[in-house]
C-alpha positions in Angstrom: 60.0 62.8 4.8 62.1 61.6 7.1 61.1 63.9 9.9 57.4 62.6 9.2 58.0 59.3 9.2 59.8 58.8 12.1 58.7 61.8 14.7 57.2 60.7 17.4 58.6 59.5 21.1 60.9 56.3 21.0 57.9 54.0 22.2 56.3 55.1 18.8 59.9 54.8 16.8 60.1 51.2 18.4 56.4 50.6 17.2 56.6 51.1 13.6 60.7 49.2 13.9 59.1 46.2 15.2 56.6 46.5 12.8 58.0 46.8 9.6 60.7 43.8 10.8 57.7 42.2 11.5 55.6 42.9 7.8 59.2 42.4 6.0 59.0 38.6 7.5 55.3 37.9 6.9 55.8 39.4 3.1 58.4 36.9 1.9 56.6 34.2 4.1 53.6 34.9 2.2 55.7 34.9 -1.3 57.1 31.7 -0.4 54.2 29.8 0.4 52.5 31.0 -3.5 55.4 29.4 -4.9 53.7 26.5 -4.5 50.9 26.9 -7.1 53.9 26.6 -9.5 56.1 23.9 -8.2 57.4 21.9 -5.1 60.8 23.0 -5.9 60.0 26.5 -6.0 58.5 26.5 -2.4 61.2 24.7 -1.3 63.9 26.0 -2.6 62.7 29.7 -1.9 61.9 28.5 1.8 65.5 27.3 2.0 67.0 30.4 1.2 64.6 32.3 3.3 65.0 30.3 6.7 68.9 30.2 5.6 68.5 34.1 6.6 66.1 34.3 9.3 67.8 31.4 11.5 71.2 33.1 11.5 71.6 33.6 15.2 71.4 37.3 14.7 68.8 37.8 12.3 66.9 35.0 14.9 67.4 37.4 17.7 66.2 40.5 15.6 63.3 39.1 14.2 62.0 37.2 17.5 62.7 40.7 19.9 60.7 42.9 16.7 58.0 40.2 18.0 57.9 40.3 22.0 58.6 44.1 21.8 55.8 44.7 19.4 53.3 42.7 21.5 54.9 44.2 24.4 54.1 48.1 23.3 51.0 47.2 22.0 49.5 45.6 25.5 51.4 48.5 27.1 49.7 50.8 25.2 46.0 49.6 25.7 46.5 49.4 29.5 47.8 53.4 29.1 44.8 54.3 27.2 42.4 56.9 29.1 39.2 55.8 26.9 38.5 52.6 24.3 36.8 54.4 22.1 39.1 54.8 18.8 38.4 55.3 15.2 37.3 52.1 13.5 40.2 51.1 11.6 42.3 51.4 15.1 39.9 49.5 16.8 40.2 46.8 13.9 43.9 46.9 13.7 43.7 46.0 17.7 41.1 43.1 17.5 43.4 41.6 15.0 46.3 42.0 16.7 45.4 40.6 19.7 44.2 37.2 17.7 47.4 36.9 16.5 49.0 35.0 19.2 45.9 32.2 19.4 46.9 30.7 16.2 50.9 31.8 16.0 51.7 30.6 19.0 50.9 27.1 18.1 52.4 27.5 14.6 55.4 28.6 16.1 55.8 25.7 18.3 55.2 23.2 15.5 57.9 24.2 13.4 60.9 26.5 15.2 60.4 25.0 18.5 60.3 21.3 16.5 63.1 22.0 14.2 65.3 23.1 17.5 64.7 20.4 19.9 63.5 17.4 18.0 65.8 17.9 14.4 62.3 18.5 12.9 62.8 19.2 9.0 59.8 21.8 9.2 59.6 22.2 5.3 56.3 23.7 4.3 55.6 20.1 3.4 56.0 18.6 6.7 53.6 22.1 7.8 50.9 20.9 5.3 51.0 17.6 6.2 50.4 18.5 9.7 47.6 20.8 8.9 45.4 18.8 6.0 43.0 18.2 5.7 41.7 19.4 9.8 40.1 22.7 10.5 43.5 23.5 11.3 44.6 24.4 7.8 41.5 26.7 8.1 42.6 28.5 11.4 46.1 29.2 9.7 44.8 30.3 6.5 42.8 32.9 9.4 45.7 34.0 10.5 47.3 34.3 7.1 44.4 37.0 6.7 44.5 38.3 10.0 48.1 38.8 9.9 48.6 40.8 6.5 45.6 42.7 7.4 46.6 44.1 10.4 50.4 44.6 9.0 48.9 46.9 5.9 46.8 49.1 8.0 49.6 49.7 10.5 51.8 50.3 7.0 48.9 52.9 5.8 48.7 54.6 9.1 52.5 55.0 9.2 53.1 56.3 5.4 49.7 58.1 4.9 51.9 61.5 6.2 54.0 61.4 3.3 53.0 63.4 0.1 53.8 59.8 -2.6 51.0 57.6 -0.2 48.3 59.0 -1.1 48.7 58.8 -5.2 50.4 55.1 -4.7 47.4 53.7 -2.5 45.3 52.6 -5.6 48.4 50.3 -7.0 49.5 49.3 -3.6 45.9 48.3 -2.8 45.8 45.8 -5.7 48.9 44.0 -4.6 47.8 44.3 -0.9 45.0 42.2 -2.4 47.3 40.0 -4.3 49.7 38.7 -1.7 47.4 36.6 0.5 45.3 35.4 -2.5 48.7 34.4 -4.1 49.7 32.7 -0.6 46.3 30.4 -0.1 46.6 29.5 -3.8 49.9 28.0 -3.3 48.5 26.4 0.1 45.9 24.5 -1.7 47.8 23.7 -4.9 50.7 22.2 -2.8 48.6 20.8 0.1 46.4 18.9 -2.7 49.3 17.1 -4.3 51.1 16.8 -1.0 48.1 15.0 0.6 48.0 12.8 -2.5 51.4 11.3 -2.1 51.0 11.2 2.0 47.9 8.2 0.8 50.0 6.2 -0.6 51.5 4.1 2.3 54.8 3.9 0.5 55.4 7.6 0.2 54.0 8.2 3.4 56.7 6.2 5.2 59.0 8.3 3.2 58.1 11.3 3.9 58.2 10.4 7.8 61.8 9.6 7.7 62.5 12.6 5.0 61.1 15.0 7.9 61.9 12.9 11.1 58.2 13.0 12.4 57.8 14.2 15.9 57.1 10.7 18.2 53.7 10.8 20.0 55.6 11.7 23.0 57.2 14.8 21.4 53.7 16.3 20.1 52.3 15.8 23.6 55.3 17.5 24.9 54.9 20.6 22.3 50.9 20.2 23.0 51.9 21.6 26.7 54.4 24.0 25.7 51.9 25.4 23.8 49.3 25.5 26.2 51.6 27.2 28.8 53.0 29.6 26.2 48.3 30.5 25.6 48.4 30.7 29.4 51.2 33.1 29.6 49.7 35.0 27.1 46.1 35.4 28.7 47.7 36.3 31.6 49.8 38.9 30.2 46.2 40.1 28.6 44.6 39.9 31.9 47.1 42.1 33.6 46.9 44.9 30.5 43.1 44.1 31.7 43.5 45.1 35.3 45.8 48.0 34.4 43.5 49.4 32.6 40.7 49.6 34.6 42.8 50.6 38.0 43.7 53.5 36.4 40.6 54.1 35.3 38.7 54.2 38.7 42.2 56.1 40.3 41.7 58.8 37.6 37.7 58.6 38.1 38.6 60.3 41.2 39.9 63.0 39.8 37.9 65.3 36.9 38.5 68.2 35.2 36.2 70.8 33.2 37.1 71.4 29.6 35.6 74.1 27.7 35.8 74.2 23.8 35.3 77.3 22.0 32.1 77.2 19.9 31.6 73.6 21.2 30.4 71.9 24.5 31.7 71.5 28.5 33.2 68.3 29.3 34.1 66.6 32.2 36.8 64.6 31.6 39.3 62.1 34.2 42.5 63.9 34.6 45.7 62.0 33.0 43.5 62.2 29.7 45.1 64.0 26.6 42.7 66.2 25.3 42.3 64.5 22.2 41.3 61.3 24.2 38.9 63.7 26.4 37.3 64.8 22.7 37.3 61.4 21.3 35.8 59.8 24.7 33.1 63.1 24.5 32.6 62.2 21.2 33.4 65.8 20.0 35.3 66.3 16.7 38.8 66.9 16.5 40.9 66.1 13.5 43.9 64.4 14.2 45.2 62.6 10.6 48.3 60.5 12.6 45.9 59.2 15.0 47.3 60.7 17.8 51.3 60.4 17.6 52.3 63.4 17.8 53.5 63.0 13.9 51.2 65.7 12.2 49.8 69.4 14.0 46.1 68.3 12.6 44.7 68.1 16.2 46.4 71.7 17.5 44.3 73.6 19.7 45.1 77.6 21.0 44.5 77.3 24.8 42.8 80.7 25.6 42.3 79.8 29.5 44.7 77.3 31.9 48.0 77.5 29.5 49.9 77.8 33.2 48.9 74.7 34.7 50.2 73.1 31.3 54.0 71.5 31.1 56.0 73.3 28.3 56.2 71.1 25.0 58.2 68.0 25.2 60.4 67.4 22.6 58.3 65.4 19.9 55.7 68.4 20.7 58.1 70.9 20.4 59.7 69.7 17.0 56.0 69.2 15.2 54.6 72.5 16.7 58.4 74.2 15.3 57.8 72.9 12.3 54.5 75.0 11.1 55.5 78.3 13.2 53.2 77.7 15.7 52.5 80.3 18.2 53.3 79.7 22.2 49.7 79.4 23.0 49.5 76.6 20.4 49.4 73.1 21.9 48.9 69.6 20.3 46.0 67.9 21.6 46.8 64.5 21.9 50.0 65.8 24.1 48.9 68.0 26.4 47.1 66.4 29.8 44.9 69.1 31.1 45.0 68.8 35.1 42.9 72.8 35.7 39.9 73.7 34.3 40.8 74.2 30.5 39.5 76.5 27.2 40.6 75.2 24.5 40.2 76.2 20.4 40.3 73.6 18.2 42.1 75.2 14.1 40.5 72.4 12.5 37.2 72.1 13.7 35.4 68.9 11.1 32.2 68.8 10.9 31.9 64.8 12.3 35.1 64.0 10.5 38.4 65.3 9.6 38.5 65.9 6.1 37.4 69.5 6.2 40.4 70.2 8.9 42.7 68.0 6.6 42.0 69.6 3.3 42.0 73.3 5.4 45.7 73.1 6.6 47.1 73.5 2.9 49.9 71.8 1.6 53.0 73.7 0.7 54.9 72.6 -2.7 57.0 74.3 -5.3 55.4 74.7 -8.4 54.8 76.5 -11.8 51.8 78.7 -12.4 50.9 80.4 -15.1 48.7 83.6 -15.6 47.0 84.1 -19.2 45.2 87.1 -20.5 43.2 87.9 -24.0 44.7 91.0 -25.1 42.1 93.9 -26.2 39.3 92.1 -24.9 37.4 95.3 -23.7 37.7 97.5 -27.2 36.8 93.9 -28.8 33.7 93.4 -27.0 32.6 97.2 -26.4 28.9 97.1 -28.1 28.4 93.2 -28.4 25.8 91.9 -26.6 26.7 90.1 -23.3 25.5 86.5 -24.8 28.3 87.2 -27.9 30.9 87.8 -25.2 30.2 84.5 -23.1 30.3 82.7 -26.4 33.7 83.9 -27.3 34.9 83.4 -24.4 34.0 80.0 -24.0 35.0 79.0 -27.8 39.0 80.7 -26.6 39.2 78.6 -23.7 37.4 75.1 -25.0 40.7 75.9 -27.5 43.6 76.7 -25.0 42.5 75.1 -21.9 43.2 71.4 -23.1 47.0 72.4 -24.0 46.9 73.0 -20.3 45.3 70.0 -18.9 47.1 67.7 -21.7 50.0 68.5 -19.8 49.1 67.9 -16.2 48.0 71.5 -15.8 44.5 72.3 -13.2 42.9 75.8 -14.0 42.7 77.3 -10.7 40.8 79.8 -11.6 38.5 81.8 -14.2 38.8 85.9 -14.1 37.1 87.5 -16.9 39.2 86.8 -19.8 42.2 85.2 -18.1 42.5 82.3 -16.3 45.3 81.0 -13.5 46.7 77.4 -13.9 49.0 75.5 -11.8 51.3 72.3 -12.6 50.7 69.7 -9.7 53.6 67.4 -10.2 56.0 64.9 -7.8 58.6 67.5 -8.2 59.5 71.8 -9.3 61.3 69.7 -12.5 58.2 67.8 -13.7 56.3 71.2 -12.5 58.5 73.3 -14.6 58.7 71.3 -17.9 55.5 70.5 -17.8 54.1 74.3 -17.3 56.9 75.2 -20.4 55.0 72.2 -22.7 51.5 73.8 -21.8 52.6 77.7 -22.7 54.1 76.1 -26.4 50.8 74.0 -26.8 48.6 76.7 -26.3 50.6 79.1 -28.5 50.1 76.5 -31.4 46.7 76.3 -29.9 46.2 79.8 -30.1 47.4 79.6 -34.0 44.6 76.8 -34.8 41.7 79.2 -33.0 42.8 82.7 -35.0 42.8 80.4 -38.5 39.0 79.7 -37.7 38.5 83.2 -36.5 39.8 84.7 -40.1 37.7 82.0 -42.1 34.9 83.0 -40.0 35.7 87.1 -40.9 36.5 88.3 -37.3 39.7 89.4 -35.9 42.1 87.3 -34.1 42.8 86.9 -30.8 46.2 87.8 -28.9 47.3 86.8 -25.2 49.8 87.3 -22.8 51.1 84.9 -20.3 53.5 84.6 -17.3 55.1 81.4 -16.1 56.9 81.4 -12.9 57.9 79.2 -10.0 58.0 79.4 -6.4 56.4 78.3 -3.1 52.6 78.0 -3.3 50.3 76.8 -0.8 47.3 74.6 -1.7 44.0 74.3 0.3 40.8 74.9 0.9 39.7 78.4 1.6 36.2 79.9 1.9 33.3 79.0 4.6 32.8 75.3 5.6 30.8 73.5 3.0 31.6 75.9 0.4 35.1 76.3 0.4 36.8 75.8 -2.9 40.4 74.3 -3.5 42.8 77.0 -4.4 46.6 78.3 -4.4 47.7 81.5 -2.9 51.3 82.7 -2.4 54.4 85.1 -3.9 54.7 82.9 -7.2 50.7 83.4 -8.3 51.9 87.2 -7.2 54.9 87.4 -9.6 53.1 85.0 -12.2 51.0 87.3 -12.7 53.0 90.7 -12.7 54.9 89.0 -15.4 51.7 88.5 -17.5 51.1 92.4 -17.1 54.4 93.2 -18.1 54.3 90.8 -21.7 51.2 93.8 -23.0 54.4 96.6 -22.8 57.0 94.3 -24.4 54.4 93.2 -27.0 55.5 89.6 -26.3 53.5 86.3 -26.0 55.6 85.2 -23.0 57.5 86.2 -20.1 59.3 82.8 -18.4 61.1 83.5 -15.2 64.9 81.9 -15.1 63.3 79.7 -12.2 61.4 78.3 -14.4 64.4 77.6 -17.0 66.8 76.2 -14.4 64.0 73.8 -12.9 63.6 72.7 -16.1 67.2 72.2 -17.5 66.7 74.7 -19.9 69.8 76.0 -21.7 69.2 79.2 -23.4 71.6 82.3 -24.0 72.1 84.2 -20.8 72.1 87.5 -22.8 68.2 87.1 -23.3 67.4 87.2 -19.9 66.1 90.5 -18.2 65.7 92.0 -14.7 62.2 92.9 -14.3 61.3 95.5 -11.2 57.3 94.2 -10.7 55.2 96.0 -8.8 54.3 94.7 -5.4 57.5 92.2 -5.4 60.4 93.1 -3.7 63.2 91.6 -5.5 64.3 92.0 -9.2 62.8 88.9 -11.1 64.9 87.9 -13.9 63.0 86.2 -16.8 63.1 86.1 -20.5 60.8 87.5 -22.8 59.5 84.9 -25.8 57.6 86.5 -28.8 56.2 83.5 -29.4 55.8 80.9 -26.8 55.6 78.1 -29.7 59.3 79.4 -30.4 60.9 77.4 -27.4 59.6 73.8 -29.0 62.7 73.1 -30.1 64.8 74.0 -27.0 62.4 71.6 -25.0 62.1 68.7 -27.4 66.2 68.8 -27.2 65.5 69.1 -23.4 63.0 65.9 -23.6 65.6 64.1 -25.9 69.0 64.8 -23.6 66.7 63.3 -20.8 65.5 60.1 -22.7 69.4 59.5 -23.7 
């Protein structure tokens, strides 16, 4: 996870680090404001604790260094862009980021600057009275929402490469909506209360004295400082625009031809990355991390012109090494063609990145279960096809719920058998789910056979192979017709274990790898080595006459986990 989160150059890492500092400050600041929904004492109590931390000299330096670093890197990133065409989420984040200083500058000057220079007691009450009930309160409320949305987009762009983030997003969306609404509710509640107090002449004098209210001259000075700070921001923004335009005009004097295999040929400015060239000319190009070099979904195979490209830098080399890429493979977000170049996009999304992202595959260590019905051919000889289909569907209706109930998914049906995978957060959980499913299948089969016997039909026997190993999950097939499936040596081992159950006359062969991962403490003398066809090394596995016989062991293990 560390490599996924912090992969990228120093500027990327510095932007992430400074952004996290600012996001943490905003989070606790908004929670602080929301405390006004309950009681004024809670509001001021949390603020006292928060400011005691953030206004410590070292943390103040860290906070403002993060603020100026984050803003400076953002402006530098805009100035260095080759094109302003970008995904909507990126454009929204940039626009919101540029809007923040317009209100943040005034907020900082009226609070921190007023406190440091004029010894103003800048409690929440002072800030609210200062804004209430003018349009300033609406502008500051908008600032709160802008900061929060900007930060949430950045957090999502950073964490979406991790394995756990997609499953956590539905829950975190609720938190993301709750925080600003909580803060605005607290602001509204406290604002109404304190404004009623401030309308009382006697209480107003007490408030003015308590907050050490600035004089008109002090306010005028702070307004001047605010205007100068805003002017500095506009000058910095104008300088950023001039640098961008100047670089673009200079690059237009130099053009390079880029040809896409099975795609268009474009003339692009020299100095642009290949990914920027694709985006500028509307060429679909996958880029999950947004072109930061932290993933390899934008990778291409350079078919012509590779000799004119510089060797991969540290960031690109680490990413390519992580996927075992060939020497001709490069990251589109890192290379800048200067000579005619022909490239093949490894992932070619049709107007988006879904196909490319889903097709690249995901390596996981999971449990897989092969199940096959014994004597199916002999049993169905002479039967009508409709009767065979009816029997198979009844059989699967009986046993598949035992798989899905324990978190498994049937990857594919193969006549009278099936392949299931248990996609859990870790290998141990997957192994336990696989064992639990095998036991439940055995019980479900017993109930199904009782029904068959009541109908005068012979019972059904099965064989199962259960193994834990490395798999690759991804879409396989022609675009638009690809199904999500699994491949890997673990699938082959599970299949071979299931085949061995027939000769042994047992219902289940479970590999030692599954038992160890699940924490099962079973007698070692029961483990046998199996030399499986197509598998290089012998596989230690436990033959189980009836899978339901493992139930007492799994229950004991579950009790130990609970303890």
